N, C-alpha and C positions, 0 to 999 in steps of 0.2 A: 615501372613496373607497368605490367601488361592491363589495359584499364578491360572490364569484363563487358559487351558491348551486346549482348545476344541474353534473351528473356529466357530463354533453353538453358544457357549452362546452371549445372548440375550444383552449384554453388548459389545460385540464384533463387535454385529451385527449394533448393531446402531450407534457405532465412527464410523464401517469402511464405513457406509454408509452418513456420512457427506463428504467424499472425492466428492461427487457429488454436484454441484451448486443446485440441487431441491432438499436435504436433509438440506444441508444449510440454503436457504431461510426457510423451512417449519419448520424447528426447531430452527430459529434465531442463528446456534450457529455454529462457525469459530474455525480450527487449528490452532493451531503453534509450531511447532518442535524444538528441539533442548535446550541442557542444558541452553546456554549463553541467549536465548531468553523466557526460560522460568523465567530464576533469574531474570532479565532485566524485564519482563512482569509484575511479582510480587512486584514490589515495587511501579506498577502504575493501574493495574487494576486483580483482582483474578478472576483465570478462576470455571469454573463453574466443572470442572472436572480434573483429570491427568492421563494418561496412563503412566503407568511405566514397562519398559522390565525388567523381571528377570537378575539377573546378574551384571546389572548396577549400578554403585554405585555414585547414588544421594542421599547422607545423607543428606547434606546439605539444600537440596530441600525439602525433606522428614521431614525435621526440623519445615520448615517453614508452609508448608501443615498440619503436621499434630497443630501446632500453632494457625493457622486461623481455622484449624475446615476445611478443603476444603478433600472433596470426592476424593480419588485417590484409584488404583486396580494396583496389579502386573500380567503382562502378561509372558509366553515364549516366545521366540524368535519367535516362526512358527505363531502366532497370531498376536502376536506385530508387523509382518512385514505386514500384512493384512489391518492394522488402519495404516501405513504412507503411504508419498507421494512422499515417494526420495526409490531411490535403495539402498541405503547403510544408515538406520537411526539412527539416533543418540540416542536413548532410551527413550526420554522422548516426549509427546505429552500433549499440555495444551488446552481445549476447553471453546473457549470465547464468551460472548453472542456481537452478531451483535447489535451495536448504530449507528441509523440514525443519527447526528447531522443537528442540521437546521442552515444553514449557514445564518448568521447577517449580515446585509448590515453594519458594524464601518469603518471607515479608515483603511487603511493599505495596504499591500502588497502581489498579490496571485498570483499564478498560476494555470492556466486551462488548461486542459488536455481535447484535440476535439479528439476524437476518436481514442486513443492512443493503440493500441492494446497487445501488447507485457506485457507480465508480469514482465518479469524483468527490464524493460524500466521504467516501472507503480513505483513497488519498489522500484527501483536506484533511482527515483523522488525523493517519501515520504521521504529517508533516507537525499537525500542533503536536501530538503526541512528544515529540520529540523537542520539540519549542519548549515544552512546559517541562520535560524530563520525566514524564510518565515511564513506569516500570516496563510495560509491557502491553501491547494488544493485542485481544487473544477474536478470535473470528469463530463463528458459529457454523455447522457444516455446509450451511444454507447462505452463506455472503458470498458476494461477487465476487471470481475468483480472484485471488489476492495478485495474482501476475499477469492478470491481463492487460493489454499495453496501454488501456485508458485508465486506472491505476495505477500502474508504476510512473503516468505521465505525469498524476495529479500528486503523487508523494515529492516532485521534484528532488532526488535521488534521497531522501529520508527514507527511504524501503531500504538503502543499504545499512544506513545506522539504527534505525529504530528494531527493537527487539518484536517483531511477531507472527503469533501463534496460529494454526491452522488448524481447522475439525477439533477444535477444544468443544468437549462437553461439560458445561457448568454445574450441571448436576454433583459432580463426580468431587465438585473442588467447595462445596457446602458448608463443608465442615473445618476448612481449610483459611476461609476469609468469608469478610463481610460482605455481602450480597445486598447491595442500594442499586435499585431501580430509577432510572428516570421515569417518571408517571404523573400523570391529571392529578391523580389523585391524593399524592403523594405530601409530606411537609415543606415548608419552604425551603428549598437552598439558604435560604439566609440563618437559617436556624441551626442548621449543622456545623459543627465545629471538626469533630475525629472522623478523620478519613484516611487513618491510618488500616493496614494491612486490609485494605476496601478491594473490591471490584465493581466498576459503577458499569451498570447497563445501559446501553443504547441501543431502543426496537428500531425494526425496520420503518423507513420510511410511510408504508401504507396501514401497516395496523399497527405498531408498537411495540412492544416488551410480550412477549408472548405469557399465556397463561400460566405455562408448565414454569415458568419461570417467575414468574410473580408471585407464584402458591410459595417458592421457596424463599423469596427474599426476605432479607432481614431488617432495612425497609426502602420503602418507597418516597423520592423527594422531587419533586416539582420547583419549575424556574415559575418565577410570577411573573405575568404578563398582563398586557391590556387585554381585559374584556372580550375586546371584538378578535384577538387574537388566537385561535385554541393549541396551534403548533406550530415548533420550530424547524424548521433544516437539519435536520440529522446531526450534519458536522457541525453545527449551529449551537445546538444542544451541547453535543459532546463539549466542545471549546470550553464553554462557560462551565463546565461539571469540574473538566481540567485546571480551568483557571481554578474555581475554589478548592478543590483538592492540594492543590499546591502554593497558595497564595500563603 
């Protein structure tokens, strides 16, 4: 196979553009990097295209790509690095179709992220949601972009297996679920036992849960902490709630 060696190559330019949100939105594609992620993803969803760095040995993955007839190209190192979102590229990038899941108002245990901006937090929460078997992660319209490379990378392939719903208006779900907000003024999480048909709300790193959502909450619940600590990282707080919801 011919190796792509020019940064002006049409494919290189097209896939490089997908590092920008506006092009991901326009083309309805997002990227996931690394052999572990790509290998896991192939069991659940086929990429539309795969870019591979020359001199990297991904024989097993290439065999799968060829068997499934998934198109791929080989790039030399200098061209491949402009496709990658990381300082140290892992040598393989898959490009997947963006799929907007429609939230079905079925009984279950869900997590709602209210304006969470940090991509690492959102990615970690999605991965943890898979670990604990949470029925779905709902994102407000002002959360960080779900398909940004940093969020995708932080999920470690869980984005392909976890139900994540974008642009969800929680106010429209008040009569369908119990709304429980993580808040410093609530009762202790140790006192709560009933988590059925619940949406737990985790607020933004800077401002917490919005006043609008606090007004419709059925309960507010806090995580007891040492008096010298006034807050936890959003991903850590979400993980504690997910543990309690499913233990």
